[in-house]
All heavy atoms as a GROMACS GRO file, in nm:
protein
  539
    1MET      N    1  11.627   3.133  11.485
    1MET     CA    2  11.572   3.190  11.605
    1MET      C    3  11.561   3.341  11.588
    1MET      O    4  11.659   3.407  11.553
    1MET     CB    5  11.664   3.157  11.723
    1MET     CG    6  11.616   3.212  11.853
    1MET     SD    7  11.720   3.161  11.989
    1MET     CE    8  11.812   3.308  12.015
    2ARG      N    9  11.447   3.393  11.610
    2ARG     CA   10  11.426   3.538  11.599
    2ARG      C   11  11.455   3.603  11.733
    2ARG      O   12  11.423   3.550  11.838
    2ARG     CB   13  11.281   3.566  11.560
    2ARG     CG   14  11.252   3.528  11.415
    2ARG     CD   15  11.116   3.572  11.374
    2ARG     NE   16  11.108   3.718  11.381
    2ARG     CZ   17  10.997   3.788  11.375
    2ARG    NH1   18  10.882   3.725  11.364
    2ARG    NH2   19  10.998   3.917  11.379
    3LEU      N   20  11.513   3.721  11.724
    3LEU     CA   21  11.540   3.797  11.844
    3LEU      C   22  11.418   3.880  11.879
    3LEU      O   23  11.351   3.935  11.792
    3LEU     CB   24  11.660   3.890  11.824
    3LEU     CG   25  11.795   3.821  11.800
    3LEU    CD1   26  11.901   3.926  11.771
    3LEU    CD2   27  11.835   3.738  11.918
    4SER      N   28  11.391   3.888  12.004
    4SER     CA   29  11.279   3.972  12.046
    4SER      C   30  11.325   4.117  12.054
    4SER      O   31  11.444   4.148  12.049
    4SER     CB   32  11.227   3.925  12.182
    4SER     OG   33  11.321   3.952  12.282
    5VAL      N   34  11.233   4.205  12.066
    5VAL     CA   35  11.262   4.348  12.072
    5VAL      C   36  11.347   4.380  12.195
    5VAL      O   37  11.440   4.460  12.189
    5VAL     CB   38  11.131   4.430  12.072
    5VAL    CG1   39  11.157   4.576  12.092
    5VAL    CG2   40  11.054   4.406  11.944
    6VAL      N   41  11.317   4.313  12.304
    6VAL     CA   42  11.393   4.338  12.428
    6VAL      C   43  11.539   4.296  12.410
    6VAL      O   44  11.630   4.365  12.456
    6VAL     CB   45  11.327   4.262  12.546
    6VAL    CG1   46  11.411   4.274  12.671
    6VAL    CG2   47  11.188   4.313  12.570
    7GLN      N   48  11.563   4.187  12.339
    7GLN     CA   49  11.701   4.142  12.316
    7GLN      C   50  11.776   4.238  12.224
    7GLN      O   51  11.894   4.264  12.245
    7GLN     CB   52  11.700   4.001  12.256
    7GLN     CG   53  11.658   3.895  12.355
    7GLN     CD   54  11.641   3.760  12.288
    7GLN    OE1   55  11.603   3.752  12.171
    7GLN    NE2   56  11.668   3.654  12.364
    8VAL      N   57  11.710   4.291  12.123
    8VAL     CA   58  11.774   4.388  12.034
    8VAL      C   59  11.808   4.516  12.110
    8VAL      O   60  11.918   4.571  12.096
    8VAL     CB   61  11.683   4.417  11.912
    8VAL    CG1   62  11.739   4.532  11.830
    8VAL    CG2   63  11.667   4.294  11.826
    9ILE      N   64  11.715   4.561  12.191
    9ILE     CA   65  11.740   4.683  12.270
    9ILE      C   66  11.854   4.658  12.369
    9ILE      O   67  11.942   4.743  12.387
    9ILE     CB   68  11.610   4.727  12.342
    9ILE    CG1   69  11.510   4.777  12.239
    9ILE    CG2   70  11.640   4.835  12.446
    9ILE    CD1   71  11.373   4.808  12.297
   10ALA      N   72  11.857   4.540  12.430
   10ALA     CA   73  11.965   4.507  12.524
   10ALA      C   74  12.100   4.502  12.452
   10ALA      O   75  12.202   4.547  12.504
   10ALA     CB   76  11.936   4.375  12.593
   11ALA      N   77  12.102   4.448  12.330
   11ALA     CA   78  12.226   4.442  12.253
   11ALA      C   79  12.273   4.582  12.216
   11ALA      O   80  12.393   4.612  12.225
   11ALA     CB   81  12.206   4.357  12.129
   12LEU      N   82  12.183   4.669  12.172
   12LEU     CA   83  12.221   4.808  12.139
   12LEU      C   84  12.271   4.882  12.263
   12LEU      O   85  12.370   4.955  12.258
   12LEU     CB   86  12.103   4.880  12.076
   12LEU     CG   87  12.064   4.834  11.935
   12LEU    CD1   88  11.935   4.904  11.891
   12LEU    CD2   89  12.176   4.862  11.838
   13PHE      N   90  12.200   4.862  12.375
   13PHE     CA   91  12.242   4.925  12.500
   13PHE      C   92  12.380   4.876  12.542
   13PHE      O   93  12.465   4.954  12.586
   13PHE     CB   94  12.138   4.895  12.609
   13PHE     CG   95  12.171   4.959  12.741
   13PHE    CD1   96  12.158   5.095  12.758
   13PHE    CD2   97  12.214   4.881  12.848
   13PHE    CE1   98  12.189   5.154  12.881
   13PHE    CE2   99  12.245   4.939  12.969
   13PHE     CZ  100  12.232   5.076  12.985
   14SER      N  101  12.405   4.746  12.523
   14SER     CA  102  12.536   4.690  12.555
   14SER      C  103  12.645   4.751  12.467
   14SER      O  104  12.754   4.782  12.514
   14SER     CB  105  12.531   4.539  12.538
   14SER     OG  106  12.659   4.484  12.554
   15ALA      N  107  12.616   4.768  12.338
   15ALA     CA  108  12.714   4.827  12.247
   15ALA      C  109  12.745   4.970  12.287
   15ALA      O  110  12.862   5.013  12.286
   15ALA     CB  111  12.662   4.820  12.104
   16VAL      N  112  12.642   5.046  12.321
   16VAL     CA  113  12.664   5.184  12.364
   16VAL      C  114  12.747   5.188  12.492
   16VAL      O  115  12.838   5.270  12.507
   16VAL     CB  116  12.528   5.257  12.382
   16VAL    CG1  117  12.546   5.390  12.451
   16VAL    CG2  118  12.460   5.274  12.247
   17CYS      N  119  12.718   5.097  12.584
   17CYS     CA  120  12.796   5.092  12.709
   17CYS      C  121  12.942   5.058  12.683
   17CYS      O  122  13.032   5.114  12.746
   17CYS     CB  123  12.734   4.991  12.805
   17CYS     SG  124  12.579   5.048  12.876
   18PHE      N  125  12.966   4.968  12.589
   18PHE     CA  126  13.105   4.935  12.555
   18PHE      C  127  13.177   5.054  12.494
   18PHE      O  128  13.293   5.081  12.525
   18PHE     CB  129  13.110   4.814  12.459
   18PHE     CG  130  13.116   4.683  12.530
   18PHE    CD1  131  13.010   4.595  12.522
   18PHE    CD2  132  13.227   4.646  12.604
   18PHE    CE1  133  13.014   4.473  12.587
   18PHE    CE2  134  13.232   4.524  12.669
   18PHE     CZ  135  13.125   4.437  12.661
   19VAL      N  136  13.109   5.126  12.406
   19VAL     CA  137  13.171   5.244  12.345
   19VAL      C  138  13.204   5.348  12.453
   19VAL      O  139  13.314   5.404  12.456
   19VAL     CB  140  13.079   5.304  12.237
   19VAL    CG1  141  13.127   5.440  12.194
   19VAL    CG2  142  13.070   5.209  12.119
   20ILE      N  143  13.112   5.372  12.544
   20ILE     CA  144  13.136   5.468  12.652
   20ILE      C  145  13.249   5.420  12.742
   20ILE      O  146  13.334   5.499  12.786
   20ILE     CB  147  13.006   5.492  12.731
   20ILE    CG1  148  12.905   5.567  12.644
   20ILE    CG2  149  13.032   5.569  12.859
   20ILE    CD1  150  12.767   5.581  12.705
   21ALA      N  151  13.255   5.290  12.768
   21ALA     CA  152  13.363   5.236  12.852
   21ALA      C  153  13.499   5.254  12.786
   21ALA      O  154  13.597   5.290  12.851
   21ALA     CB  155  13.337   5.088  12.881
   22PHE      N  156  13.506   5.231  12.654
   22PHE     CA  157  13.634   5.250  12.585
   22PHE      C  158  13.674   5.396  12.580
   22PHE      O  159  13.792   5.429  12.591
   22PHE     CB  160  13.628   5.189  12.444
   22PHE     CG  161  13.650   5.041  12.442
   22PHE    CD1  162  13.547   4.956  12.407
   22PHE    CD2  163  13.772   4.988  12.477
   22PHE    CE1  164  13.565   4.820  12.406
   22PHE    CE2  165  13.793   4.851  12.476
   22PHE     CZ  166  13.688   4.766  12.441
   23ILE      N  167  13.577   5.485  12.564
   23ILE     CA  168  13.608   5.628  12.566
   23ILE      C  169  13.660   5.668  12.704
   23ILE      O  170  13.759   5.740  12.717
   23ILE     CB  171  13.484   5.711  12.527
   23ILE    CG1  172  13.454   5.691  12.379
   23ILE    CG2  173  13.503   5.858  12.558
   23ILE    CD1  174  13.321   5.752  12.335
   24ALA      N  175  13.593   5.618  12.809
   24ALA     CA  176  13.637   5.650  12.945
   24ALA      C  177  13.777   5.594  12.972
   24ALA      O  178  13.859   5.658  13.038
   24ALA     CB  179  13.538   5.595  13.045
   25ALA      N  180  13.805   5.475  12.920
   25ALA     CA  181  13.938   5.418  12.938
   25ALA      C  182  14.043   5.502  12.866
   25ALA      O  183  14.153   5.523  12.918
   25ALA     CB  184  13.940   5.274  12.888
   26GLY      N  185  14.010   5.551  12.748
   26GLY     CA  186  14.103   5.637  12.675
   26GLY      C  187  14.128   5.767  12.748
   26GLY      O  188  14.241   5.815  12.757
   27VAL      N  189  14.021   5.825  12.803
   27VAL     CA  190  14.036   5.948  12.881
   27VAL      C  191  14.122   5.921  13.004
   27VAL      O  192  14.207   6.003  13.040
   27VAL     CB  193  13.898   6.004  12.920
   27VAL    CG1  194  13.909   6.114  13.022
   27VAL    CG2  195  13.826   6.054  12.797
   28ALA      N  196  14.104   5.806  13.067
   28ALA     CA  197  14.183   5.773  13.185
   28ALA      C  198  14.330   5.757  13.149
   28ALA      O  199  14.418   5.800  13.224
   28ALA     CB  200  14.129   5.646  13.250
   29VAL      N  201  14.358   5.697  13.034
   29VAL     CA  202  14.498   5.679  12.991
   29VAL      C  203  14.562   5.815  12.964
   29VAL      O  204  14.674   5.842  13.007
   29VAL     CB  205  14.504   5.587  12.867
   29VAL    CG1  206  14.642   5.591  12.804
   29VAL    CG2  207  14.466   5.446  12.906
   30VAL      N  208  14.491   5.901  12.892
   30VAL     CA  209  14.546   6.034  12.862
   30VAL      C  210  14.563   6.114  12.991
   30VAL      O  211  14.665   6.180  13.012
   30VAL     CB  212  14.454   6.108  12.762
   30VAL    CG1  213  14.497   6.252  12.746
   30VAL    CG2  214  14.457   6.037  12.628
   31SER      N  215  14.466   6.106  13.080
   31SER     CA  216  14.475   6.176  13.208
   31SER      C  217  14.593   6.123  13.290
   31SER      O  218  14.666   6.200  13.352
   31SER     CB  219  14.345   6.158  13.285
   31SER     OG  220  14.354   6.219  13.411
   32GLY      N  221  14.610   5.994  13.290
   32GLY     CA  222  14.725   5.935  13.362
   32GLY      C  223  14.857   5.978  13.303
   32GLY      O  224  14.953   6.002  13.377
   33ALA      N  225  14.864   5.988  13.170
   33ALA     CA  226  14.988   6.031  13.107
   33ALA      C  227  15.022   6.176  13.146
   33ALA      O  228  15.137   6.207  13.178
   33ALA     CB  229  14.976   6.018  12.955
   34PHE      N  230  14.921   6.262  13.145
   34PHE     CA  231  14.947   6.400  13.186
   34PHE      C  232  14.980   6.409  13.334
   34PHE      O  233  15.060   6.493  13.376
   34PHE     CB  234  14.828   6.490  13.151
   34PHE     CG  235  14.829   6.534  13.009
   34PHE    CD1  236  14.739   6.482  12.917
   34PHE    CD2  237  14.922   6.627  12.964
   34PHE    CE1  238  14.740   6.523  12.785
   34PHE    CE2  239  14.924   6.668  12.833
   34PHE     CZ  240  14.834   6.616  12.743
   35MET      N  241  14.922   6.322  13.415
   35MET     CA  242  14.956   6.320  13.558
   35MET      C  243  15.102   6.281  13.576
   35MET      O  244  15.175   6.342  13.656
   35MET     CB  245  14.867   6.221  13.632
   35MET     CG  246  14.899   6.211  13.779
   35MET     SD  247  14.813   6.076  13.861
   35MET     CE  248  14.888   5.936  13.784
   36LEU      N  249  15.149   6.182  13.499
   36LEU     CA  250  15.289   6.142  13.509
   36LEU      C  251  15.382   6.253  13.461
   36LEU      O  252  15.489   6.274  13.519
   36LEU     CB  253  15.312   6.014  13.428
   36LEU     CG  254  15.248   5.888  13.487
   36LEU    CD1  255  15.270   5.769  13.394
   36LEU    CD2  256  15.304   5.858  13.625
   37LEU      N  257  15.342   6.324  13.355
   37LEU     CA  258  15.423   6.438  13.310
   37LEU      C  259  15.431   6.547  13.417
   37LEU      O  260  15.536   6.606  13.440
   37LEU     CB  261  15.366   6.495  13.180
   37LEU     CG  262  15.391   6.413  13.055
   37LEU    CD1  263  15.314   6.472  12.937
   37LEU    CD2  264  15.539   6.408  13.023
   38ALA      N  265  15.319   6.573  13.483
   38ALA     CA  266  15.318   6.674  13.588
   38ALA      C  267  15.405   6.631  13.706
   38ALA      O  268  15.479   6.713  13.763
   38ALA     CB  269  15.174   6.701  13.635
   39LEU      N  270  15.398   6.504  13.742
   39LEU     CA  271  15.483   6.455  13.851
   39LEU      C  272  15.630   6.462  13.814
   39LEU      O  273  15.715   6.495  13.898
   39LEU     CB  274  15.445   6.311  13.887
   39LEU     CG  275  15.318   6.294  13.968
   39LEU    CD1  276  15.286   6.146  13.985
   39LEU    CD2  277  15.332   6.360  14.103
   40ALA      N  278  15.663   6.433  13.689
   40ALA     CA  279  15.802   6.444  13.646
   40ALA      C  280  15.850   6.589  13.651
   40ALA      O  281  15.963   6.616  13.693
   40ALA     CB  282  15.817   6.388  13.504
   41ALA      N  283  15.764   6.682  13.611
   41ALA     CA  284  15.802   6.823  13.617
   41ALA      C  285  15.822   6.868  13.761
   41ALA      O  286  15.919   6.940  13.791
   41ALA     CB  287  15.695   6.909  13.549
   42LEU      N  288  15.733   6.827  13.851
   42LEU     CA  289  15.750   6.862  13.992
   42LEU      C  290  15.876   6.799  14.050
   42LEU      O  291  15.947   6.862  14.129
   42LEU     CB  292  15.628   6.818  14.072
   42LEU     CG  293  15.504   6.905  14.057
   42LEU    CD1  294  15.388   6.842  14.133
   42LEU    CD2  295  15.530   7.045  14.107
   43GLY      N  296  15.904   6.677  14.013
   43GLY     CA  297  16.027   6.612  14.058
   43GLY      C  298  16.150   6.684  14.009
   43GLY      O  299  16.248   6.701  14.084
   44PHE      N  300  16.149   6.729  13.885
   44PHE     CA  301  16.262   6.803  13.832
   44PHE      C  302  16.281   6.936  13.905
   44PHE      O  303  16.393   6.974  13.938
   44PHE     CB  304  16.243   6.828  13.682
   44PHE     CG  305  16.349   6.918  13.624
   44PHE    CD1  306  16.476   6.870  13.603
   44PHE    CD2  307  16.322   7.050  13.593
   44PHE    CE1  308  16.574   6.952  13.551
   44PHE    CE2  309  16.418   7.132  13.542
   44PHE     CZ  310  16.546   7.083  13.520
   45ILE      N  311  16.169   7.004  13.932
   45ILE     CA  312  16.178   7.131  14.005
   45ILE      C  313  16.235   7.108  14.144
   45ILE      O  314  16.324   7.180  14.190
   45ILE     CB  315  16.039   7.198  14.012
   45ILE    CG1  316  15.999   7.247  13.873
   45ILE    CG2  317  16.038   7.313  14.110
   45ILE    CD1  318  15.855   7.291  13.865
   46ALA      N  319  16.185   7.007  14.214
   46ALA     CA  320  16.234   6.978  14.349
   46ALA      C  321  16.380   6.937  14.346
   46ALA      O  322  16.461   6.982  14.428
   46ALA     CB  323  16.149   6.869  14.413
   47PHE      N  324  16.418   6.852  14.251
   47PHE     CA  325  16.556   6.806  14.241
   47PHE      C  326  16.651   6.923  14.213
   47PHE      O  327  16.755   6.936  14.278
   47PHE     CB  328  16.568   6.701  14.130
   47PHE     CG  329  16.709   6.662  14.100
   47PHE    CD1  330  16.778   6.581  14.188
   47PHE    CD2  331  16.772   6.706  13.985
   47PHE    CE1  332  16.909   6.545  14.161
   47PHE    CE2  333  16.902   6.670  13.958
   47PHE     CZ  334  16.972   6.589  14.046
   48SER      N  335  16.614   7.008  14.118
   48SER     CA  336  16.703   7.119  14.085
   48SER      C  337  16.711   7.220  14.199
   48SER      O  338  16.817   7.276  14.226
   48SER     CB  339  16.659   7.187  13.956
   48SER     OG  340  16.528   7.238  13.969
   49ALA      N  341  16.599   7.241  14.271
   49ALA     CA  342  16.602   7.334  14.384
   49ALA      C  343  16.688   7.277  14.497
   49ALA      O  344  16.769   7.351  14.557
   49ALA     CB  345  16.462   7.361  14.433
   50LEU      N  346  16.674   7.149  14.526
   50LEU     CA  347  16.755   7.088  14.632
   50LEU      C  348  16.902   7.082  14.593
   50LEU      O  349  16.990   7.104  14.677
   50LEU     CB  350  16.703   6.948  14.665
   50LEU     CG  351  16.569   6.944  14.737
   50LEU    CD1  352  16.520   6.800  14.749
   50LEU    CD2  353  16.581   7.008  14.874
   51ARG      N  354  16.929   7.053  14.468
   51ARG     CA  355  17.068   7.049  14.423
   51ARG      C  356  17.132   7.187  14.434
   51ARG      O  357  17.246   7.201  14.475
   51ARG     CB  358  17.075   7.000  14.279
   51ARG     CG  359  17.218   6.980  14.231
   51ARG     CD  360  17.221   6.935  14.089
   51ARG     NE  361  17.158   7.039  14.007
   51ARG     CZ  362  17.131   7.027  13.880
   51ARG    NH1  363  17.158   6.915  13.818
   51ARG    NH2  364  17.075   7.125  13.813
   52ARG      N  365  17.053   7.288  14.401
   52ARG     CA  366  17.104   7.424  14.410
   52ARG      C  367  17.122   7.467  14.555
   52ARG      O  368  17.217   7.539  14.588
   52ARG     CB  369  17.008   7.518  14.339
   52ARG     CG  370  17.059   7.655  14.321
   52ARG     CD  371  16.968   7.732  14.229
   52ARG     NE  372  17.017   7.867  14.218
   52ARG     CZ  373  16.967   7.958  14.139
   52ARG    NH1  374  16.863   7.926  14.065
   52ARG    NH2  375  17.016   8.077  14.134
   53ALA      N  376  17.032   7.424  14.643
   53ALA     CA  377  17.040   7.465  14.783
   53ALA      C  378  17.151   7.392  14.858
   53ALA      O  379  17.217   7.451  14.943
   53ALA     CB  380  16.906   7.440  14.852
   54PHE      N  381  17.170   7.264  14.829
   54PHE     CA  382  17.264   7.184  14.907
   54PHE      C  383  17.386   7.137  14.828
   54PHE      O  384  17.466   7.061  14.880
   54PHE     CB  385  17.193   7.061  14.964
   54PHE     CG  386  17.084   7.096  15.060
   54PHE    CD1  387  16.952   7.067  15.030
   54PHE    CD2  388  17.112   7.158  15.178
   54PHE    CE1  389  16.850   7.099  15.117
   54PHE    CE2  390  17.012   7.191  15.268
   54PHE     CZ  391  16.881   7.161  15.236
   55GLY      N  392  17.401   7.182  14.705
   55GLY     CA  393  17.512   7.136  14.623
   55GLY      C  394  17.643   7.200  14.662
   55GLY      O  395  17.651   7.296  14.738
   56ARG      N  396  17.750   7.145  14.609
   56ARG     CA  397  17.883   7.200  14.636
   56ARG      C  398  17.903   7.335  14.570
   56ARG      O  399  17.983   7.415  14.614
   56ARG     CB  400  17.990   7.103  14.585
   56ARG     CG  401  17.992   6.975  14.662
   56ARG     CD  402  18.100   6.884  14.611
   56ARG     NE  403  18.088   6.755  14.677
   56ARG     CZ  404  18.146   6.647  14.634
   56ARG    NH1  405  18.220   6.650  14.527
   56ARG    NH2  406  18.133   6.534  14.700
   57ASP      N  407  17.831   7.359  14.462
   57ASP     CA  408  17.846   7.486  14.392
   57ASP      C  409  17.806   7.604  14.479
   57ASP      O  410  17.853   7.715  14.461
   57ASP     CB  411  17.760   7.488  14.265
   57ASP     CG  412  17.809   7.385  14.165
   57ASP    OD1  413  17.926   7.346  14.175
   57ASP    OD2  414  17.729   7.346  14.079
   58ARG      N  415  17.721   7.579  14.576
   58ARG     CA  416  17.674   7.687  14.662
   58ARG      C  417  17.789   7.746  14.741
   58ARG      O  418  17.797   7.867  14.763
   58ARG     CB  419  17.567   7.633  14.758
   58ARG     CG  420  17.510   7.737  14.850
   58ARG     CD  421  17.400   7.677  14.935
   58ARG     NE  422  17.451   7.574  15.023
   58ARG     CZ  423  17.466   7.591  15.155
   58ARG    NH1  424  17.435   7.703  15.210
   58ARG    NH2  425  17.510   7.492  15.229
   59LEU      N  426  17.884   7.663  14.782
   59LEU     CA  427  17.996   7.712  14.863
   59LEU      C  428  18.097   7.787  14.778
   59LEU      O  429  18.160   7.882  14.824
   59LEU     CB  430  18.064   7.595  14.935
   59LEU     CG  431  17.974   7.517  15.031
   59LEU    CD1  432  18.050   7.397  15.087
   59LEU    CD2  433  17.928   7.608  15.144
   60THR      N  434  18.114   7.746  14.655
   60THR     CA  435  18.215   7.810  14.571
   60THR      C  436  18.164   7.937  14.506
   60THR      O  437  18.243   8.016  14.455
   60THR     CB  438  18.263   7.713  14.462
   60THR    OG1  439  18.151   7.674  14.383
   60THR    CG2  440  18.329   7.592  14.523
   61GLN      N  441  18.035   7.960  14.506
   61GLN     CA  442  17.981   8.078  14.441
   61GLN      C  443  17.975   8.198  14.534
   61GLN      O  444  17.941   8.308  14.492
   61GLN     CB  445  17.841   8.050  14.387
   61GLN     CG  446  17.842   7.960  14.267
   61GLN     CD  447  17.702   7.929  14.219
   61GLN    OE1  448  17.605   7.967  14.282
   61GLN    NE2  449  17.692   7.862  14.106
   62ARG      N  450  18.007   8.180  14.661
   62ARG     CA  451  18.006   8.294  14.753
   62ARG      C  452  18.121   8.387  14.721
   62ARG      O  453  18.231   8.344  14.687
   62ARG     CB  454  18.019   8.245  14.897
   62ARG     CG  455  17.896   8.178  14.947
   62ARG     CD  456  17.913   8.147  15.093
   62ARG     NE  457  17.796   8.078  15.144
   62ARG     CZ  458  17.793   8.017  15.260
   62ARG    NH1  459  17.899   8.017  15.338
   62ARG    NH2  460  17.684   7.958  15.300
   63ARG      N  461  18.096   8.515  14.738
   63ARG     CA  462  18.202   8.613  14.717
   63ARG      C  463  18.295   8.613  14.837
   63ARG      O  464  18.250   8.602  14.950
   63ARG     CB  465  18.142   8.752  14.701
   63ARG     CG  466  18.081   8.775  14.567
   63ARG     CD  467  18.058   8.921  14.550
   63ARG     NE  468  17.914   8.941  14.540
   63ARG     CZ  469  17.855   9.057  14.546
   63ARG    NH1  470  17.924   9.166  14.565
   63ARG    NH2  471  17.726   9.067  14.535
   64PRO      N  472  18.422   8.632  14.812
   64PRO     CA  473  18.513   8.643  14.927
   64PRO      C  474  18.484   8.773  15.003
   64PRO      O  475  18.434   8.870  14.946
   64PRO     CB  476  18.652   8.644  14.864
   64PRO     CG  477  18.630   8.684  14.723
   64PRO     CD  478  18.491   8.640  14.687
   65PRO      N  479  18.514   8.775  15.131
   65PRO     CA  480  18.488   8.897  15.205
   65PRO      C  481  18.570   9.014  15.151
   65PRO      O  482  18.684   8.997  15.107
   65PRO     CB  483  18.526   8.862  15.348
   65PRO     CG  484  18.612   8.741  15.338
   65PRO     CD  485  18.574   8.671  15.211
   66ALA      N  486  18.511   9.132  15.155
   66ALA     CA  487  18.581   9.251  15.107
   66ALA      C  488  18.697   9.285  15.201
   66ALA      O  489  18.686   9.269  15.323
   66ALA     CB  490  18.484   9.369  15.099
   67PRO      N  491  18.808   9.332  15.146
   67PRO     CA  492  18.921   9.370  15.234
   67PRO      C  493  18.881   9.490  15.318
   67PRO      O  494  18.801   9.573  15.277
   67PRO     CB  495  19.034   9.402  15.138
   67PRO     CG  496  18.968   9.428  15.007
   67PRO     CD  497  18.840   9.350  15.006
   68PRO      N  498  18.936   9.499  15.438
   68PRO     CA  499  18.900   9.614  15.522
   68PRO      C  500  18.950   9.744  15.462
   68PRO      O  501  19.056   9.750  15.399
   68PRO     CB  502  18.970   9.582  15.654
   68PRO     CG  503  19.073   9.480  15.624
   68PRO     CD  504  19.029   9.408  15.500
   69ARG      N  505  18.872   9.848  15.480
   69ARG     CA  506  18.911   9.980  15.428
   69ARG      C  507  19.014  10.044  15.521
   69ARG      O  508  19.012  10.022  15.641
   69ARG     CB  509  18.789  10.071  15.423
   69ARG     CG  510  18.688  10.030  15.321
   69ARG     CD  511  18.585  10.139  15.311
   69ARG     NE  512  18.464  10.087  15.248
   69ARG     CZ  513  18.358  10.158  15.230
   69ARG    NH1  514  18.353  10.283  15.272
   69ARG    NH2  515  18.254  10.108  15.170
   70PRO      N  516  19.096  10.127  15.462
   70PRO     CA  517  19.189  10.200  15.549
   70PRO      C  518  19.113  10.296  15.641
   70PRO      O  519  19.005  10.344  15.607
   70PRO     CB  520  19.279  10.278  15.453
   70PRO     CG  521  19.252  10.220  15.317
   70PRO     CD  522  19.122  10.149  15.324
   71ALA      N  523  19.171  10.325  15.755
   71ALA     CA  524  19.103  10.407  15.853
   71ALA      C  525  19.085  10.550  15.808
   71ALA      O  526  18.996  10.621  15.854
   71ALA     CB  527  19.180  10.403  15.985
   72GLY      N  528  19.165  10.600  15.717
   72GLY     CA  529  19.158  10.740  15.674
   72GLY      C  530  19.046  10.770  15.578
   72GLY      O  531  19.010  10.885  15.555
   73ASP      N  532  18.981  10.674  15.518
   73ASP     CA  533  18.876  10.703  15.418
   73ASP      C  534  18.744  10.730  15.479
   73ASP      O  535  18.679  10.691  15.553
   73ASP     CB  536  18.864  10.587  15.318
   73ASP     CG  537  18.983  10.589  15.222
   73ASP    OD1  538  19.045  10.694  15.207
   73ASP    OD2  539  19.008  10.482  15.165
   0.00000   0.00000   0.00000
């Protein structure tokens, strides 16, 4: 069975579409990976900021009040 010109063109067009689809899928995977890395970085920043703001270390790092000065100085 011989293929007609329209069938050959359709097959080439289909191959090109598959290649473009695989490239787009690869770009989506890489983009998703970088999105997850960015979310992890934001989560780490938020976690460390909240831990620093509300952690127990915050209470122990305060300086004790200065002793009162004598009245003559």
